[in-house]
C-alpha positions in Angstrom: 83.3 25.7 87.5 80.6 28.0 86.3 80.0 31.4 85.2 79.5 33.2 89.2 82.4 31.2 90.2 84.4 32.7 87.2 82.9 36.1 88.1 83.7 35.7 92.0 87.5 34.6 91.2 87.6 38.2 88.7 86.4 40.0 91.7 89.0 38.6 93.9 91.8 39.1 91.5 90.3 42.9 90.5 90.8 43.5 94.5 94.1 42.2 94.8 95.2 44.3 91.8 93.4 47.6 93.5 95.4 47.1 96.5 98.5 46.4 94.7 98.4 49.7 92.7 97.1 51.5 96.0 100.1 50.3 97.5 102.7 51.3 94.7 101.1 54.9 94.8 101.5 55.3 97.9 105.1 53.9 98.3 105.6 56.6 95.2 104.4 59.1 96.7 106.4 58.6 99.8 109.8 57.9 98.1 112.5 60.4 97.4 112.3 59.8 93.1 112.6 63.1 91.5 110.9 63.8 88.2 112.6 61.8 85.9 111.7 59.4 83.1 111.8 56.3 85.4 108.8 58.2 87.7 106.5 58.8 84.6 107.1 54.8 83.5 106.1 54.2 87.3 102.6 56.0 87.4 101.9 54.5 83.8 102.2 51.0 85.3 100.3 51.8 88.2 97.4 53.5 85.7 97.9 50.6 83.4 97.1 48.4 86.6 94.0 50.4 87.4 92.7 49.8 84.2 93.3 46.3 83.9 91.7 46.0 87.2 88.7 47.9 86.0 88.4 45.8 82.9 88.2 42.6 85.1 85.8 44.0 87.4 83.3 44.8 84.1 83.6 41.8 83.1 82.7 40.2 86.3 79.6 42.2 86.5 78.5 41.2 83.0 79.1 37.7 83.7 77.0 37.9 87.0 74.1 40.1 85.1 73.8 37.4 82.2 73.9 34.0 84.8 71.1 36.2 86.6 69.0 36.2 83.7 
């Protein structure tokens, strides 16, 4: 597996993780959970998933740029 294959896989995982985070956020916004520590934890997990996704995307872009040189 070369760098471009790895970058493509990372982008795929990034998109999937973004989709999961968006589904979680949509479901959370439509739920009846009132303000509580549990709600704060759920928002934290959604934001954490988005940070991981962003890191994976940046890594994939870096791999693609390095392979293009």
